[in-house]
Residue, then its C-alpha position, 0 to 999 in steps of 0.5 A: m398346904i395341900t395334901t395329895c391322896n398319896d401323902y397321908s403321912e404323919d408328916s403331911l397331916i400333923e407335923q407340917p400343919a403344926i410347924e406352919l401354925f407355929h410360924e404364924l404365931g411367931w415361934e422359931t422352929a427347926n428340924f432336928f431329925y439328925e440331932k447330935f446328943g451329948e455335951n457338945g450336941t446340937l441342943g445340949r440334950e443327952t437323949s431325945s427323951e429330954v424335952v426341957l432344953i436346960l441351956r435355953l431354960r437357964a438363959t431365959l430364967v436369967r433374962l426374965n429374972l435379972d433381980l433374983l439371985s443365981p441359987k434361986l434360978i438354979s433351984g427353979e431349974v432343978d424343980i423343973g428337972i425333977i418334974r421332967s424326970k417323972y415323965e421320962c420313959 
């Protein structure tokens, strides 16, 4: 990525290089600038301050822990939710 002298923005200096690095590492990225919030929202978040994507977390916990009982998975999700809530503004 080439930055021109007229483009010293957070997007060009921080966000785009980070996105490029994530792609190089094989991560999936997406632009959710116009994300819709709520139950039927884009990512299932209520607000932008929710940094843990619970729907994706739940699916990943099930996939990685197929031998665990559901209550244990839910407990892990709640524990992460409690940790997350300490950092919400």
